[in-house]
C-alpha positions in Angstrom: 8.3 -13.4 25.3 9.4 -10.2 27.0 12.2 -8.2 25.5 14.5 -5.8 27.3 15.2 -2.5 25.7 17.8 -0.2 27.2 18.9 3.3 26.2 22.6 4.2 25.9 22.4 5.9 29.3 20.7 3.0 30.9 23.2 0.6 29.4 26.2 2.6 30.8 24.7 2.5 34.3 23.7 -1.2 34.1 25.9 -3.6 36.1 26.7 -6.8 34.2 28.4 -8.3 37.3 25.5 -10.6 38.1 25.4 -11.9 34.5 29.2 -12.3 34.6 29.0 -14.2 37.9 26.3 -16.6 36.4 28.3 -17.2 33.2 31.4 -17.8 35.3 29.6 -20.4 37.4 28.1 -22.1 34.4 31.6 -22.3 32.9 33.1 -23.6 36.1 30.4 -26.3 36.4 30.5 -27.2 32.7 26.8 -26.3 32.2 25.7 -25.1 28.8 23.3 -22.3 28.1 20.8 -24.9 26.7 21.1 -26.7 30.0 20.5 -23.5 31.9 17.4 -22.8 29.7 16.0 -26.2 30.5 16.6 -25.8 34.2 14.9 -22.4 34.3 12.0 -23.9 32.2 11.7 -26.8 34.7 11.8 -24.5 37.7 9.0 -22.3 36.2 6.9 -25.5 35.5 7.2 -26.4 39.2 5.4 -29.7 39.9 3.8 -29.7 36.4 5.8 -32.7 34.9 6.2 -32.8 31.2 7.4 -35.6 29.0 10.8 -35.3 27.5 9.3 -35.0 24.0 7.1 -32.1 25.1 10.0 -30.4 26.8 12.1 -30.7 23.6 9.4 -29.0 21.6 8.7 -26.3 24.2 12.4 -25.2 24.4 13.2 -25.7 20.7 15.4 -28.8 20.8 15.2 -32.1 19.0 14.5 -35.1 21.1 18.2 -36.2 20.7 19.3 -32.7 21.7 17.2 -32.7 24.8 18.5 -36.2 25.7 22.0 -34.9 25.7 21.1 -31.9 27.8 19.1 -34.0 30.2 22.1 -36.4 30.5 24.4 -33.4 31.3 22.1 -32.2 34.0 21.7 -35.8 35.5 25.4 -36.3 35.5 25.8 -33.2 37.5 23.1 -34.1 39.9 20.9 -31.2 38.9 18.0 -33.1 37.3 16.6 -36.6 37.4 14.4 -38.6 35.0 11.1 -39.8 36.4 9.0 -42.7 35.2 5.4 -42.8 36.2 4.0 -46.1 37.4 0.8 -45.6 35.3 2.7 -45.3 32.0 6.3 -46.5 32.2 6.9 -45.6 28.6 6.6 -41.9 29.4 9.8 -40.3 30.9 9.7 -37.0 32.6 12.5 -34.7 33.8 12.5 -32.8 37.1 15.0 -30.7 39.0 16.7 -32.3 42.0 17.1 -30.3 45.2 20.6 -29.4 44.0 19.0 -28.1 40.7 16.4 -26.1 42.6 19.2 -24.6 44.8 21.2 -23.6 41.7 18.2 -22.0 40.0 17.4 -20.1 43.2 21.0 -18.8 43.3 20.6 -17.6 39.7 17.3 -15.9 40.6 19.1 -14.2 43.5 21.9 -13.0 41.3 19.3 -11.4 39.0 17.3 -9.9 41.8 14.3 -12.2 41.2 12.4 -14.0 43.9 13.5 -17.6 44.5 11.5 -20.3 42.7 9.8 -17.8 40.4 10.3 -17.7 36.7 11.7 -14.7 34.9 8.8 -14.7 32.4 
């Protein structure tokens, strides 16, 4: 994981407006930081689908915690559960076009290329 270190001078010249804009939009939409974390993780994974249990482990949530976050994103139309025909017991989570659009907007606010992870 990369860390960001800023000197006092850099901190004074840093604009927190993009972060404030993102946090305001999250609040307006009722999206938690855990949900944002999951969306960014899913966007970085691209088409590499991962089961819910693997996602939970990867982002540091319990299975129950991930279920709640996934429900939140599904209710808002930002993510969808996917069941593979080969193994209907395995459930995956993917971003919807609306979820991809929202993560692209976040990347744009932060000055990152769309569809590219920040890691």
